[in-house]
C-alpha positions as CSV (number, residue, x, y, z in Angstrom):
1,X,-22.5,42.3,-140.8
2,X,-18.7,43.0,-140.9
3,X,-17.9,39.8,-140.4
4,X,-14.5,38.5,-141.6
5,X,-12.4,36.1,-140.5
6,X,-8.5,36.5,-141.1
7,X,-5.1,34.9,-140.2
8,X,-4.0,37.9,-138.4
9,X,-3.3,39.8,-142.1
10,X,-5.0,43.2,-142.6
11,X,-7.2,43.0,-145.9
12,X,-6.4,45.7,-148.4
13,X,-8.6,48.9,-148.9
14,X,-9.9,47.9,-151.9
15,X,-11.1,44.4,-150.7
16,X,-14.5,42.9,-151.9
17,X,-17.3,42.7,-149.3
18,X,-16.8,40.7,-146.1
19,X,-13.0,41.3,-146.0
20,X,-12.6,39.4,-149.8
21,X,-13.2,36.2,-148.0
22,X,-13.4,33.6,-151.0
23,X,-13.5,29.8,-150.8
24,X,-9.8,29.5,-150.2
25,X,-8.5,28.0,-146.4
26,X,-9.2,30.6,-143.9
27,X,-6.3,29.0,-141.8
28,X,-2.9,28.5,-141.8
29,X,-1.2,25.7,-144.0
30,X,-0.7,22.3,-142.7
31,X,3.0,23.0,-142.0
32,X,2.2,26.6,-140.4
33,X,-0.5,24.7,-137.8
34,X,1.8,22.1,-136.7
35,X,4.2,24.8,-135.7
36,X,1.3,26.7,-134.3
37,X,0.6,27.7,-130.3
38,X,-3.2,26.6,-131.1
39,X,-3.6,23.2,-130.0
40,X,-5.6,21.0,-132.6
41,X,-8.3,18.6,-131.4
42,X,-6.3,15.6,-132.2
43,X,-3.6,16.8,-129.3
44,X,-6.7,17.2,-126.3
45,X,-7.9,13.7,-126.4
46,X,-7.6,11.9,-123.3
47,X,-7.6,11.9,-119.8
48,X,-10.1,13.2,-117.2
49,X,-12.5,15.6,-118.3
50,X,-11.4,15.0,-122.2
51,X,-13.6,15.6,-125.2
52,X,-13.7,13.9,-128.7
53,X,-13.4,17.0,-131.0
54,X,-14.4,15.5,-133.7
55,X,-17.4,14.4,-132.6
56,X,-18.2,18.0,-130.3
57,X,-21.7,19.0,-131.9
58,X,-21.1,23.2,-132.5
59,X,-23.9,25.4,-133.7
60,X,-23.5,28.5,-135.4
61,X,-26.2,30.9,-135.2
62,X,-26.2,34.1,-138.0
63,X,-28.9,35.3,-139.9
64,X,-26.2,36.6,-142.6
65,X,-25.6,33.2,-144.1
66,X,-21.9,34.2,-145.7
67,X,-21.0,34.5,-142.2
68,X,-22.1,31.0,-141.1
69,X,-20.3,29.7,-143.9
70,X,-17.0,31.4,-143.1
71,X,-17.2,30.0,-139.5
72,X,-18.2,26.6,-140.4
73,X,-15.5,26.8,-143.2
74,X,-12.3,27.9,-140.5
75,X,-14.1,25.1,-138.1
76,X,-14.4,22.6,-140.5
77,X,-10.9,22.8,-141.7
78,X,-9.6,22.8,-138.0
79,X,-11.1,19.2,-137.9
80,X,-14.2,19.7,-136.3
81,X,-16.8,17.6,-138.2
82,X,-20.2,18.6,-136.7
83,X,-20.9,22.1,-137.6
84,X,-24.4,23.1,-137.7
85,X,-25.2,26.2,-139.9
86,X,-28.7,28.0,-138.4
87,X,-29.5,31.5,-140.2
88,X,-33.4,32.4,-138.5
89,X,-33.0,34.0,-134.9
90,X,-36.5,33.1,-134.8
91,X,-36.2,29.5,-134.3
92,X,-32.9,29.5,-132.5
93,X,-33.9,28.5,-129.3
94,X,-35.9,26.0,-130.6
95,X,-32.6,24.6,-132.5
96,X,-30.5,24.7,-129.3
97,X,-33.1,22.8,-127.4
98,X,-33.8,20.1,-130.2
99,X,-29.8,19.9,-131.2
100,X,-28.0,20.1,-127.9
101,X,-25.2,21.3,-129.1
102,X,-21.6,21.1,-126.8
103,X,-21.0,24.9,-127.8
104,X,-23.0,27.6,-129.7
105,X,-21.5,30.5,-131.5
106,X,-24.5,33.1,-131.6
107,X,-24.4,36.4,-133.5
108,X,-25.4,39.5,-131.4
109,X,-27.3,41.5,-133.9
110,X,-29.9,39.6,-135.6
111,X,-33.4,40.5,-135.3
112,X,-34.0,38.6,-132.9
113,X,-31.1,39.8,-130.8
114,X,-28.5,37.3,-129.3
115,X,-28.6,38.3,-126.1
116,X,-32.1,37.5,-125.9
117,X,-31.4,34.2,-126.9
118,X,-28.9,33.8,-124.4
119,X,-31.1,35.3,-121.7
120,X,-33.4,32.2,-122.4
121,X,-30.8,29.7,-122.9
122,X,-29.3,30.4,-119.3
123,X,-32.8,30.7,-117.9
124,X,-33.7,27.1,-118.7
125,X,-32.9,24.5,-116.5
126,X,-32.1,22.3,-119.2
127,X,-30.0,24.5,-121.3
128,X,-28.2,26.2,-119.1
129,X,-24.9,24.4,-119.1
130,X,-24.8,24.9,-122.8
131,X,-21.9,27.1,-123.3
132,X,-22.4,30.3,-125.5
133,X,-19.5,32.2,-127.3
134,X,-21.1,35.4,-127.9
135,X,-20.1,37.2,-131.5
136,X,-20.4,41.2,-132.0
137,X,-18.9,43.7,-134.3
138,X,-20.0,46.6,-131.4
139,X,-17.1,47.6,-129.4
140,X,-19.6,48.7,-126.7
141,X,-18.1,47.7,-123.4
142,X,-21.3,48.1,-121.3
143,X,-22.6,45.4,-124.0
144,X,-19.9,43.1,-123.8
145,X,-19.9,43.6,-119.8
146,X,-23.7,43.1,-120.6
147,X,-23.5,39.5,-122.1
148,X,-20.6,38.3,-119.8
149,X,-23.0,39.2,-116.3
150,X,-25.6,37.1,-118.1
151,X,-23.7,34.2,-118.2
152,X,-22.1,33.8,-121.9
153,X,-19.3,31.7,-122.2
154,X,-16.7,34.0,-123.6
155,X,-17.2,37.0,-126.1
156,X,-15.5,37.3,-129.9
157,X,-15.0,40.3,-131.5
158,X,-15.6,41.0,-135.2
159,X,-13.4,40.3,-137.5
160,X,-12.8,37.3,-136.2
161,X,-9.7,35.9,-136.5
162,X,-9.4,31.9,-136.6
163,X,-6.2,32.3,-134.2
164,X,-8.3,33.7,-131.7
165,X,-11.4,31.7,-132.6
166,X,-10.3,27.8,-132.4
167,X,-9.0,28.5,-129.1
168,X,-11.9,30.1,-127.5
169,X,-14.2,26.9,-128.9
170,X,-11.4,24.7,-127.7
171,X,-11.5,25.8,-124.2
172,X,-15.1,25.9,-124.1
173,X,-15.5,22.5,-125.2
174,X,-13.1,21.8,-122.4
175,X,-15.1,23.6,-119.7
176,X,-18.1,21.8,-120.9
177,X,-16.0,18.4,-120.6
178,X,-14.6,19.1,-117.0
179,X,-18.5,20.0,-115.9
180,X,-20.0,17.0,-117.6
181,X,-17.3,15.0,-115.6
182,X,-18.5,16.8,-112.4
183,X,-21.9,16.5,-112.9
184,X,-21.4,12.5,-113.3
185,X,-19.1,12.0,-110.7
186,X,-21.7,14.0,-108.5
187,X,-24.1,11.8,-109.4
188,X,-22.4,8.9,-108.9
189,X,-21.7,10.2,-105.2
190,X,-25.5,10.8,-104.7
191,X,-25.8,7.7,-105.7
192,X,-23.7,6.3,-103.6
193,X,-25.0,8.1,-100.4
194,X,-29.1,6.9,-101.3
195,X,-27.3,3.3,-101.7
196,X,-25.6,3.5,-97.9
197,X,-28.4,5.3,-96.6
198,X,-30.9,2.7,-97.3
199,X,-28.5,-0.2,-96.2
200,X,-28.4,2.0,-93.1
201,X,-32.1,2.4,-92.8
202,X,-32.8,-1.3,-93.3
203,X,-30.2,-1.9,-90.5
204,X,-31.6,0.5,-88.1
205,X,-35.0,-0.7,-88.9
206,X,-34.1,-4.3,-88.2
207,X,-32.3,-3.4,-85.1
208,X,-35.3,-1.3,-83.9
209,X,-37.8,-4.5,-84.2
210,X,-35.0,-6.5,-82.6
211,X,-34.9,-4.3,-79.5
212,X,-38.9,-4.1,-79.3
213,X,-39.5,-7.9,-79.6
214,X,-37.6,-7.7,-76.4
215,X,-40.5,-6.6,-74.5
216,X,-43.1,-8.2,-76.7
217,X,-41.3,-11.8,-75.8
218,X,-41.4,-11.1,-72.1
219,X,-45.1,-10.1,-72.2
220,X,-45.9,-13.0,-74.4
221,X,-46.2,-11.3,-77.3
222,X,-45.2,-12.7,-80.9
223,X,-43.7,-9.4,-81.8
224,X,-45.6,-8.7,-84.6
225,X,-47.5,-6.3,-82.3
226,X,-45.0,-3.9,-82.3
227,X,-44.9,-3.9,-86.1
228,X,-48.3,-3.5,-86.3
229,X,-48.4,-0.5,-84.1
230,X,-45.6,0.9,-85.9
231,X,-47.5,0.9,-89.3
232,X,-50.5,1.8,-87.8
233,X,-49.0,5.1,-86.2
234,X,-47.2,5.7,-89.6
235,X,-50.8,5.5,-91.6
236,X,-52.3,7.7,-88.8
237,X,-49.1,10.5,-88.8
238,X,-49.8,11.2,-92.3
239,X,-53.7,11.2,-92.6
240,X,-53.1,14.1,-89.7
241,X,-50.5,15.9,-92.1
242,X,-47.2,15.7,-90.6
243,X,-44.2,16.3,-92.9
244,X,-42.4,12.8,-94.3
245,X,-39.7,13.2,-91.8
246,X,-41.9,13.2,-88.8
247,X,-44.0,10.3,-90.4
248,X,-40.9,8.1,-90.8
249,X,-39.7,9.5,-87.0
250,X,-42.7,8.1,-85.3
251,X,-43.5,4.9,-87.5
252,X,-39.7,3.5,-86.5
253,X,-39.8,4.7,-83.1
254,X,-43.4,4.0,-82.4
255,X,-42.7,-0.3,-81.9
256,X,-40.4,1.0,-78.9
257,X,-43.2,2.2,-77.0
258,X,-43.3,-0.7,-74.5
259,X,-39.5,-0.9,-74.4
260,X,-39.5,-0.4,-70.7
261,X,-41.3,-3.4,-69.8
262,X,-37.8,-5.5,-70.2
263,X,-37.1,-3.8,-66.7
264,X,-40.9,-4.9,-64.9
265,X,-40.5,-8.4,-62.7
266,X,-42.3,-11.4,-64.3
267,X,-44.3,-12.0,-61.6
268,X,-46.2,-8.5,-62.4
269,X,-45.9,-8.9,-66.6
270,X,-46.6,-12.3,-66.9
271,X,-49.6,-12.2,-64.0
272,X,-52.6,-14.0,-65.2
273,X,-54.8,-12.0,-62.9
274,X,-56.2,-9.3,-62.0
275,X,-52.9,-6.7,-61.1
276,X,-53.1,-5.5,-57.3
277,X,-53.0,-1.3,-57.3
278,X,-49.6,-1.9,-56.0
279,X,-48.3,-4.1,-58.9
280,X,-49.9,-2.0,-61.0
281,X,-47.8,0.6,-59.6
282,X,-44.8,-1.0,-60.7
283,X,-46.4,-2.0,-63.7
284,X,-46.5,2.0,-64.7
285,X,-43.1,2.2,-64.2
286,X,-42.3,0.6,-67.6
287,X,-43.1,3.9,-69.4
288,X,-40.5,5.9,-67.1
289,X,-38.2,2.9,-67.9
290,X,-38.7,3.1,-71.8
291,X,-37.9,7.0,-71.3
292,X,-34.9,6.7,-69.3
293,X,-33.5,3.7,-72.3
294,X,-32.6,6.5,-74.9
295,X,-32.0,10.0,-72.4
296,X,-28.6,11.2,-72.4
297,X,-26.3,9.6,-69.5
298,X,-25.4,11.7,-66.6
299,X,-21.8,13.3,-66.6
300,X,-20.8,10.5,-64.1
301,X,-22.0,7.4,-65.9
302,X,-20.5,8.9,-69.3
303,X,-17.2,9.7,-67.5
304,X,-17.2,6.3,-66.4
305,X,-18.7,4.9,-69.7
306,X,-15.9,6.8,-71.9
307,X,-13.3,4.8,-69.5
308,X,-14.1,1.5,-71.7
309,X,-14.0,0.8,-75.1
310,X,-13.8,2.8,-78.8
311,X,-17.7,1.2,-79.3
312,X,-18.4,2.9,-76.1
313,X,-17.4,6.0,-76.9
314,X,-19.6,6.1,-79.8
315,X,-22.9,4.7,-78.2
316,X,-22.5,7.5,-76.1
317,X,-23.6,10.4,-78.5
318,X,-26.6,8.0,-79.3
319,X,-29.3,10.1,-77.3
320,X,-28.4,13.2,-80.4
321,X,-30.5,10.8,-82.5
322,X,-33.9,12.1,-83.7
323,X,-35.0,8.6,-83.3
324,X,-34.3,7.6,-80.0
325,X,-35.5,11.3,-78.8
326,X,-38.7,10.5,-80.1
327,X,-38.7,6.9,-79.2
328,X,-38.4,8.6,-75.4
329,X,-41.0,10.7,-76.4
330,X,-43.2,7.8,-77.0
331,X,-42.6,5.5,-74.9
332,X,-43.0,8.2,-72.1
333,X,-46.8,9.6,-73.4
334,X,-48.4,6.7,-74.8
335,X,-50.3,6.1,-71.7
336,X,-51.4,9.5,-71.0
337,X,-55.3,10.2,-71.7
338,X,-56.8,13.2,-73.5
339,X,-58.7,13.9,-70.2
340,X,-55.6,14.4,-68.0
341,X,-56.2,10.5,-66.0
342,X,-53.2,8.6,-67.5
343,X,-50.1,8.5,-66.4
344,X,-47.3,8.7,-65.7
345,X,-47.6,12.4,-65.5
346,X,-51.2,12.9,-65.9
347,X,-50.7,15.2,-69.0
348,X,-54.1,16.3,-71.0
349,X,-55.4,17.3,-74.4
350,X,-52.4,19.0,-76.5
351,X,-50.3,18.9,-73.6
352,X,-49.7,15.3,-74.3
353,X,-47.3,15.1,-77.4
354,X,-48.8,14.0,-80.5
355,X,-46.9,11.0,-81.5
356,X,-47.6,9.9,-77.8
357,X,-51.6,10.7,-79.1
358,X,-51.2,8.7,-82.0
359,X,-49.1,5.8,-80.5
360,X,-52.0,5.3,-77.8
361,X,-54.6,4.7,-80.5
362,X,-52.6,2.4,-82.8
363,X,-51.4,0.7,-79.5
364,X,-54.9,0.2,-78.0
365,X,-57.1,-0.7,-81.3
366,X,-54.0,-3.8,-81.4
367,X,-54.4,-4.8,-78.2
368,X,-58.3,-5.0,-78.5
369,X,-58.3,-7.1,-82.2
370,X,-56.0,-9.5,-80.8
371,X,-56.3,-11.9,-78.6
372,X,-54.2,-11.8,-75.0
373,X,-54.4,-13.8,-71.9
374,X,-56.5,-12.1,-70.6
375,X,-59.1,-11.5,-73.4
376,X,-59.7,-12.9,-76.9
377,X,-59.6,-11.2,-79.8
378,X,-62.6,-8.8,-80.2
379,X,-64.3,-8.2,-83.8
380,X,-63.0,-5.3,-85.8
381,X,-66.4,-3.5,-85.6
382,X,-66.4,-3.4,-81.5
383,X,-62.9,-2.3,-81.7
384,X,-63.7,0.6,-84.0
385,X,-66.8,1.5,-81.8
386,X,-64.8,1.3,-78.3
387,X,-62.3,3.9,-79.7
388,X,-65.4,6.2,-80.5
389,X,-66.8,5.7,-77.0
390,X,-63.4,6.7,-75.8
391,X,-62.7,9.6,-78.0
392,X,-62.7,12.9,-76.1
393,X,-62.0,10.5,-73.0
394,X,-59.1,8.4,-73.7
395,X,-58.3,10.2,-76.9
396,X,-57.7,12.7,-79.0
397,X,-60.9,13.0,-81.1
398,X,-59.1,14.4,-83.8
399,X,-56.7,11.4,-83.9
400,X,-59.6,8.8,-83.5
401,X,-61.0,10.5,-86.5
402,X,-57.9,10.3,-88.6
403,X,-57.9,6.5,-87.9
404,X,-61.4,5.5,-88.7
405,X,-60.6,7.8,-92.2
406,X,-57.7,5.5,-93.1
407,X,-59.4,2.1,-92.0
408,X,-58.8,0.2,-95.2
409,X,-55.1,0.9,-94.5
410,X,-55.4,-0.5,-91.3
411,X,-57.2,-3.4,-91.9
412,X,-55.1,-4.4,-94.7
413,X,-51.7,-4.3,-92.6
414,X,-53.6,-6.1,-89.5
415,X,-54.0,-9.1,-92.7
416,X,-50.9,-8.8,-93.8
417,X,-48.9,-9.0,-90.2
418,X,-51.6,-11.2,-88.7
419,X,-50.4,-13.3,-85.3
420,X,-49.9,-16.7,-86.3
421,X,-50.4,-19.3,-83.4
């Protein structure tokens, strides 16, 4: 293939094949190089995104061995030390994948077309960022456009000139170096975001548990009840096939289901005996109070609140949190019943939000299976039997079925988070 590298001097008409290239130097003398505008590897080190050109791995793919030797010699004389030659187009892609070069110089006209090799490289998620410099003797503009459109980094025409080859290779290496630098920076940012997100999530979880314990301590509970209800609810949500984001929201919001008890008088909340009808009406208010704790402020409340500190300014926007929206929904609806006999609204069936139906089962099971001032802890079998009996009346049958399906996981949580007297 009429493939030659020159220094810009035309070959004589009677030149031997391949432009009369012989083992003589194909680049200018050292003195000429120093005065050339072509930068040498040594001048391009240092600074962000820099690359050590002596360590750069260059792969030449051409089915004509003499062409490969000529290009390799030019690169080595320019200071590149890791130059790999490959003459089998059938295994070119495997060579690229195994060597992972920093730049590939690939001939177009081979048994397996260089264009096909380029197409496979850019479609491979691992190799896609490998700079591909295509080399062709064709002056077909459509071929050149196709190569660049496919994703070639550059395209060189034969006969090659060292004054063109070396800057193109250099530029491809610099681009790859900058891309690698940006990727590394991006990965570091992602790592920092994940770490900060984990810290925020840990703080948020702890804050939720603190708020939930306020209600439980007022109700003579240890605080582990709310954590268990959250875990049970998360297991249920996953068994019911909800997406991971929703599962997480339900698991973290469920512990706040009884936060409204903070607003119930001690005489009623801590009463040993059965509540009177009037007292029970007051007790029922805890669901509305719980919902109200997470609702947006009215325009009047917001105006007054904004007149306080910067902290207050930040807090007024808390109602936009998906977590608190979920918590409000659970707080309001976890005492609704499947048959419509619950409170405070009297919703029935699937009109009750699924989060409320999930927490209803988790909350009742935990109340049944643990000691309360008005009752001892029931055996596990009796607890499951009561859920079965109430399925279709108090509880959503599908939620009860899912709860039974994760029985082993439920019992593991109950043991790990058991109340300690």
